[in-house]
C-alpha positions as CSV (number, residue, x, y, z in Angstrom):
1,M,17.6,-43.4,9.9
2,A,15.4,-42.5,12.8
3,E,12.7,-39.9,12.3
4,P,13.2,-36.6,14.2
5,P,10.5,-36.3,17.0
6,V,9.0,-33.2,15.3
7,H,5.2,-32.8,15.0
8,L,3.4,-30.2,13.0
9,V,-0.2,-29.1,13.4
10,G,-1.5,-26.2,11.4
11,L,-3.8,-24.5,8.9
12,S,-3.1,-22.2,5.9
13,H,-4.7,-20.4,3.0
14,K,-4.9,-23.8,1.3
15,T,-7.2,-25.3,4.0
16,A,-8.9,-22.5,5.9
17,P,-10.9,-19.3,4.9
18,V,-9.6,-15.9,6.0
19,G,-12.1,-15.7,8.8
20,V,-10.6,-18.7,10.5
21,R,-7.0,-17.6,9.8
22,E,-7.8,-14.3,11.6
23,C,-9.0,-16.2,14.7
24,V,-5.8,-18.1,15.1
25,A,-3.3,-15.4,14.2
26,V,-1.0,-14.5,17.2
27,T,1.6,-11.8,17.3
28,G,3.6,-9.6,19.7
29,A,3.4,-10.1,23.5
30,R,0.6,-12.6,23.1
31,L,2.8,-14.8,21.0
32,I,5.6,-14.8,23.6
33,A,3.1,-15.6,26.4
34,L,1.6,-18.4,24.3
35,L,5.0,-20.0,23.6
36,A,5.9,-19.8,27.3
37,E,2.7,-21.8,28.0
38,L,3.6,-24.3,25.3
39,R,6.9,-25.1,27.1
40,K,4.7,-27.2,29.4
41,E,3.2,-29.1,26.5
42,A,6.4,-30.3,24.7
43,D,10.2,-30.3,24.8
44,E,10.3,-27.6,22.2
45,A,7.7,-25.4,20.5
46,V,7.7,-22.8,17.6
47,L,4.7,-21.1,16.1
48,V,4.7,-19.7,12.6
49,S,1.8,-17.2,12.6
50,T,1.1,-15.0,9.6
51,C,-2.0,-13.8,7.8
52,N,-1.9,-16.9,5.6
53,R,-0.9,-19.7,8.0
54,S,-0.8,-20.7,11.7
55,E,1.5,-23.7,12.1
56,L,2.6,-25.1,15.4
57,Y,5.9,-27.2,15.5
58,L,6.4,-29.4,18.6
59,V,9.2,-31.7,19.7
60,R,8.1,-34.7,21.8
61,P,4.6,-33.4,22.7
62,R,3.3,-34.7,26.0
63,R,-0.2,-35.3,24.6
64,D,-2.1,-35.3,21.3
65,P,-0.8,-32.3,19.1
66,L,-4.3,-31.7,17.9
67,A,-5.5,-31.2,21.4
68,I,-2.6,-28.9,22.2
69,Y,-3.4,-26.8,19.2
70,G,-7.1,-26.7,20.0
71,D,-6.6,-25.7,23.6
72,H,-4.2,-22.9,22.9
73,L,-5.2,-21.6,19.4
74,G,-8.7,-22.8,18.8
75,R,-10.6,-25.9,17.7
76,Y,-10.8,-26.0,13.9
77,P,-10.3,-29.8,13.2
78,E,-11.9,-29.6,9.8
79,Y,-9.2,-27.1,8.6
80,L,-6.1,-28.6,10.3
81,Y,-3.4,-30.8,8.9
82,Q,-0.9,-32.9,10.8
83,K,2.6,-34.0,9.8
84,R,5.5,-35.6,11.7
85,G,9.1,-36.4,11.3
86,R,10.6,-35.9,7.8
87,Q,7.2,-34.8,6.4
88,A,7.0,-32.0,9.0
89,L,10.5,-30.9,8.2
90,G,9.9,-31.0,4.5
91,H,6.9,-28.8,4.9
92,L,8.8,-26.3,7.0
93,F,11.6,-26.1,4.4
94,R,9.1,-25.7,1.5
95,V,7.4,-22.9,3.4
96,A,10.7,-21.1,3.9
97,A,11.5,-21.5,0.2
98,G,8.2,-19.9,-0.8
99,L,6.7,-23.0,-2.3
100,D,3.7,-23.1,-0.1
101,S,2.8,-19.4,-0.3
102,L,-0.3,-17.9,-1.8
103,V,2.0,-16.2,-4.2
104,V,4.7,-18.7,-5.1
105,G,8.2,-17.4,-4.2
106,E,7.0,-14.3,-2.2
107,A,9.8,-13.0,0.0
108,Q,7.9,-12.1,3.2
109,I,7.5,-15.6,4.4
110,L,11.3,-16.1,4.8
111,G,11.4,-13.2,7.3
112,Q,8.3,-14.5,9.0
113,V,9.9,-18.0,9.6
114,R,13.0,-16.2,11.0
115,E,10.8,-14.1,13.3
116,A,9.0,-17.2,14.5
117,L,12.4,-18.7,15.7
118,F,13.3,-15.4,17.3
119,A,10.0,-15.3,19.3
120,A,10.6,-18.9,20.4
121,R,14.1,-18.0,21.6
122,E,12.7,-15.0,23.6
123,A,10.1,-17.3,25.2
124,G,12.6,-20.0,25.9
125,S,10.5,-22.6,24.0
126,T,13.0,-23.7,21.4
127,G,15.8,-26.2,21.7
128,P,18.5,-27.9,19.5
129,I,16.1,-29.8,17.3
130,L,13.8,-26.9,16.2
131,E,16.7,-24.4,16.5
132,Q,18.6,-26.3,13.8
133,A,15.5,-27.0,11.8
134,F,14.5,-23.4,11.5
135,Q,18.0,-22.1,11.0
136,R,18.5,-24.6,8.2
137,A,15.1,-23.8,6.7
138,V,15.9,-20.1,6.5
139,H,19.3,-21.0,4.9
140,T,17.4,-23.2,2.4
141,G,15.0,-20.3,1.6
142,K,17.9,-18.0,1.0
143,R,19.5,-20.5,-1.3
144,A,16.3,-20.9,-3.2
145,R,16.1,-17.1,-3.8
146,S,19.8,-16.6,-4.7
147,E,20.3,-19.7,-6.8
148,T,17.0,-19.7,-8.7
149,A,14.5,-17.1,-10.1
150,I,11.7,-18.3,-7.7
151,G,11.5,-14.7,-6.3
152,A,12.2,-12.7,-9.4
153,G,9.7,-10.3,-10.8
154,A,6.4,-8.8,-9.5
155,V,3.6,-11.4,-9.2
156,S,0.7,-9.3,-8.1
157,V,-0.8,-6.3,-9.9
158,A,-0.3,-4.1,-6.7
159,Y,3.3,-5.0,-6.4
160,A,3.9,-4.7,-10.2
161,A,2.6,-1.1,-10.0
162,V,5.0,-0.2,-7.2
163,D,7.9,-2.1,-8.7
164,L,7.3,-0.2,-12.0
165,A,7.5,3.1,-10.1
166,R,10.7,2.0,-8.5
167,S,12.2,1.1,-11.9
168,V,11.4,4.6,-13.1
169,F,12.7,6.5,-10.0
170,G,15.3,4.1,-8.9
171,D,14.8,4.8,-5.2
172,L,11.4,5.7,-3.8
173,A,12.8,7.1,-0.6
174,G,11.9,10.8,-0.4
175,R,9.1,10.5,-3.0
176,T,5.5,11.4,-2.6
177,A,2.7,9.0,-3.7
178,L,-1.0,9.6,-4.2
179,V,-3.2,6.4,-3.9
180,L,-6.7,6.7,-5.3
181,G,-9.1,4.3,-3.5
182,A,-9.3,2.7,-0.1
183,G,-10.1,-1.0,-0.9
184,E,-8.1,-4.2,-0.7
185,M,-5.9,-3.3,-3.8
186,A,-5.2,0.2,-2.4
187,E,-4.1,-1.4,0.9
188,L,-1.7,-3.7,-0.9
189,V,-0.3,-0.8,-2.9
190,L,0.2,1.2,0.3
191,T,2.0,-1.8,2.0
192,H,4.5,-2.0,-0.8
193,L,5.0,1.7,-1.0
194,K,5.9,1.8,2.7
195,D,8.2,-1.2,2.4
196,L,10.1,0.6,-0.3
197,G,10.5,3.8,1.7
198,V,8.1,6.3,0.2
199,S,8.3,9.3,2.6
200,R,4.9,10.9,2.0
201,I,1.5,9.3,1.0
202,F,-1.9,10.8,0.1
203,V,-4.8,8.5,0.3
204,L,-7.8,9.8,-1.6
205,N,-11.2,8.3,-1.6
206,R,-14.8,9.4,-2.3
207,T,-15.7,8.4,1.3
208,R,-13.3,10.4,3.4
209,E,-13.8,8.3,6.5
210,R,-12.4,5.2,4.7
211,A,-9.5,7.2,3.5
212,E,-8.8,8.4,7.0
213,K,-8.7,4.9,8.4
214,L,-6.4,3.6,5.7
215,A,-4.1,6.7,5.9
216,A,-3.8,6.3,9.7
217,R,-2.5,2.7,9.3
218,F,0.2,3.8,6.9
219,G,1.1,7.2,8.3
220,G,-0.4,9.0,5.3
221,E,-2.7,12.0,4.8
222,A,-6.4,11.4,4.0
223,C,-8.0,13.4,1.1
224,G,-11.4,13.9,-0.3
225,M,-12.2,14.5,-4.0
226,E,-11.9,18.3,-3.5
227,D,-8.2,17.7,-2.6
228,L,-7.3,16.0,-5.9
229,P,-5.8,19.0,-7.7
230,R,-3.5,19.8,-4.7
231,A,-2.4,16.2,-4.3
232,L,-1.7,15.8,-8.0
233,V,0.6,18.9,-7.9
234,Q,2.6,17.5,-5.0
235,A,2.8,13.8,-6.1
236,D,5.6,12.1,-7.9
237,I,3.6,8.9,-8.4
238,V,-0.1,8.3,-8.8
239,I,-1.5,4.8,-8.4
240,A,-5.3,4.6,-9.0
241,S,-7.4,1.7,-7.8
242,A,-10.7,3.3,-6.9
243,A,-14.0,1.5,-7.3
244,A,-15.5,4.2,-9.4
245,P,-17.8,3.8,-12.4
246,H,-16.1,6.4,-14.4
247,A,-12.7,8.2,-14.7
248,V,-11.6,10.1,-11.6
249,V,-8.6,11.7,-13.2
250,R,-9.4,13.6,-16.4
251,A,-7.0,14.8,-19.0
252,D,-8.0,18.5,-18.8
253,R,-7.3,18.5,-15.0
254,V,-3.9,16.8,-15.4
255,R,-3.0,19.4,-18.2
256,R,-3.7,22.2,-15.7
257,V,-1.7,20.4,-13.0
258,L,1.3,19.8,-15.3
259,A,1.4,23.6,-16.0
260,R,2.1,24.1,-12.3
261,R,4.8,21.5,-12.0
262,S,8.5,21.5,-13.1
263,R,8.8,17.7,-13.1
264,P,6.9,14.9,-14.9
265,L,4.0,13.0,-13.4
266,F,4.0,9.2,-13.3
267,L,0.6,7.5,-13.3
268,I,-0.4,3.9,-13.0
269,D,-4.1,2.9,-13.4
270,I,-5.0,-0.5,-11.9
271,G,-8.7,0.4,-11.6
272,L,-11.5,-1.4,-13.5
273,P,-13.2,0.5,-15.0
274,R,-10.2,2.7,-15.6
275,N,-9.7,5.6,-13.1
276,I,-7.6,7.7,-15.4
277,E,-8.6,8.9,-18.8
278,P,-6.4,7.3,-21.5
279,G,-5.8,10.8,-23.0
280,V,-3.6,11.6,-19.9
281,G,-0.9,9.4,-21.4
282,R,-0.7,11.7,-24.5
283,L,0.1,14.8,-22.4
284,P,3.7,16.1,-22.4
285,G,5.2,15.4,-19.0
286,A,2.6,12.6,-18.1
287,Y,3.5,8.9,-18.2
288,L,0.5,6.6,-17.9
289,Y,0.6,2.8,-17.5
290,D,-2.6,0.7,-17.5
291,L,-3.8,-2.6,-16.1
292,D,-3.2,-4.5,-19.4
293,A,0.5,-3.7,-19.3
294,L,0.9,-4.7,-15.6
295,E,-1.0,-8.0,-16.0
296,T,1.2,-9.0,-18.9
297,V,4.2,-8.5,-16.6
298,V,2.6,-10.4,-13.8
299,A,1.7,-13.4,-16.0
300,R,5.2,-13.6,-17.5
301,N,6.8,-13.4,-14.0
302,L,4.5,-16.1,-12.6
303,E,5.3,-18.4,-15.5
304,N,9.0,-17.8,-15.0
305,R,8.7,-18.7,-11.3
306,R,6.8,-21.9,-12.1
307,A,9.6,-23.0,-14.4
308,E,12.0,-22.7,-11.4
309,L,9.9,-25.1,-9.1
310,P,11.9,-28.3,-9.9
311,R,15.2,-26.6,-9.0
312,V,13.8,-25.2,-5.8
313,E,12.3,-28.6,-4.8
314,G,15.8,-30.0,-5.3
315,I,17.3,-27.4,-3.0
316,V,14.6,-28.2,-0.4
317,E,15.5,-31.9,-0.6
318,E,19.1,-31.1,0.0
319,G,18.3,-29.0,3.0
320,V,16.2,-31.7,4.6
321,A,18.8,-34.3,3.9
322,D,21.5,-32.1,5.5
323,Y,19.3,-31.6,8.5
324,L,18.6,-35.4,8.9
325,E,22.4,-36.0,8.8
326,W,22.8,-33.4,11.5
327,Y,20.1,-35.1,13.5
328,A,21.7,-38.5,13.3
329,G,24.9,-37.1,14.8
330,H,22.9,-35.2,17.4
331,R,21.1,-38.4,18.5
332,A,24.4,-40.3,18.7
333,R,26.0,-37.5,20.8
334,D,22.9,-37.4,23.0
335,R,23.1,-41.2,23.6
336,I,26.9,-41.0,24.3
337,R,26.3,-38.3,26.8
338,R,23.6,-40.4,28.6
339,V,25.9,-43.5,28.6
340,Q,28.6,-41.4,30.3
341,E,26.1,-39.9,32.7
342,A,24.8,-43.4,33.5
343,F,28.3,-44.8,34.3
344,D,29.2,-41.7,36.3
345,A,26.1,-42.3,38.4
346,L,26.9,-46.0,38.7
347,Y,30.5,-45.2,39.7
348,R,29.4,-42.8,42.5
349,E,26.7,-45.2,43.7
350,E,29.0,-48.3,43.9
351,L,31.9,-46.4,45.4
352,S,29.7,-44.9,48.1
353,R,28.2,-48.4,48.8
354,L,31.7,-50.0,49.1
355,L,33.0,-47.2,51.4
356,R,29.9,-47.4,53.6
357,G,30.0,-51.2,53.8
358,P,32.8,-53.7,53.2
359,L,35.5,-51.1,52.8
360,A,34.4,-48.8,55.6
361,G,37.3,-47.3,57.6
362,L,39.7,-46.8,54.7
363,D,41.9,-43.7,54.9
364,P,41.5,-41.1,52.1
365,A,44.5,-42.4,50.1
366,E,43.2,-46.0,50.1
367,A,39.6,-44.8,49.3
368,A,41.0,-42.8,46.3
369,A,42.9,-45.9,45.1
370,V,39.7,-48.0,45.3
371,G,37.9,-45.3,43.3
372,R,40.6,-45.4,40.5
373,R,40.4,-49.2,40.3
374,L,36.6,-49.1,40.1
375,R,36.7,-46.4,37.4
376,R,39.1,-48.6,35.4
377,A,36.9,-51.6,35.8
378,L,33.8,-49.7,34.5
379,A,35.7,-48.0,31.7
380,R,35.8,-51.0,29.4
381,A,32.0,-51.6,29.6
382,E,31.4,-47.8,29.1
383,H,33.6,-47.8,26.0
384,T,31.7,-50.7,24.6
385,L,28.3,-49.0,25.1
386,I,29.6,-45.8,23.6
387,L,30.6,-47.7,20.4
388,L,27.1,-49.2,20.4
389,A,25.5,-45.8,21.0
390,K,27.0,-44.6,17.7
391,D,25.3,-47.4,15.8
392,E,21.8,-46.4,14.6
393,G,21.1,-50.1,14.1
394,V,21.1,-50.8,17.9
395,A,20.0,-47.4,19.0
396,E,16.4,-48.3,19.7
397,R,17.4,-51.4,21.9
398,L,19.9,-49.3,23.7
399,E,17.5,-46.5,24.4
400,R,15.4,-48.5,26.9
401,Y,18.4,-48.9,29.2
402,L,19.5,-45.2,29.2
403,P,18.1,-42.6,31.5
404,R,16.3,-39.7,29.9
405,S,17.7,-36.2,30.4
């Protein structure tokens, strides 16, 4: 079976540091403009650009794919990988299934693959080969998540904390959250809180300026340490991840806060050293979970996901095989169309030559009769070539005689 003319050049968290990945990340209007430029470089082009990968998929590139990537995205040859044909497709399907992610089975990549296809459609840079590849990759990713447990359970401490809050409250929409800290972990927590619909967020940090920057990104309200009592009174959920050498939330303060509330307070401490005094968990109306509990959940979920890898790999293989079967039919249809176009052109050319030369002067009825006889004469040869066009075994020899579209 012929290999699809798909070429992949890219880098990811497996090959490149975050500083390089930041340099090649492309989104929004710039992505659409870049894809429009790439239409000159190949028959089709789709770019998957996320915080963890930047992968360019090309169909029949007109020059070296490495050079195309370098000219449009940046020259980082030491970090790039190249794949083509079935290998490129297998990689795409594995990406969509979550097998190539930093966190195996994470759900965001499936939407990112879909968005890459939507962007290519908007830019007019996709076509039948990548359109089908990306559609089928997304379908394969959905199958992997619905038929296996590859995406089940929280697999990061930040997500585990938010997922635990969701399990307690059911729906986080309309809830108020207080996040202590403004570092990387706090940022992840805020991302998950927003994704799950928390309506109001307080970001509290010892350095108010950092809290303001982070709060602005997530539509929250920045707080300093002096605002802690007020924020504790209003919050439903407290998630602490501050880089503090001692406890920030003390039991005596929480006791006073609980006296002013008519509902319980749910606290999750993912700081190290701990941000919340353990004694808080013994107060009536306060429910405290610490890092040990969350890490146990994360480790168990990761192990469960790893156990699903063989099943997901099987689904990926099925997806690629189905695509290759579609591609074989697509190639045959394309060759048949070009055979028909070649004979139509030959018919018009020969009929015109006859009517200008030896058969000049025929009336319209006689010219039409000649046309019908010529069409019948060519039909048998056309039918024979159409049969040959369906046979992959002779396809390569036939290709050299067919005009390109």
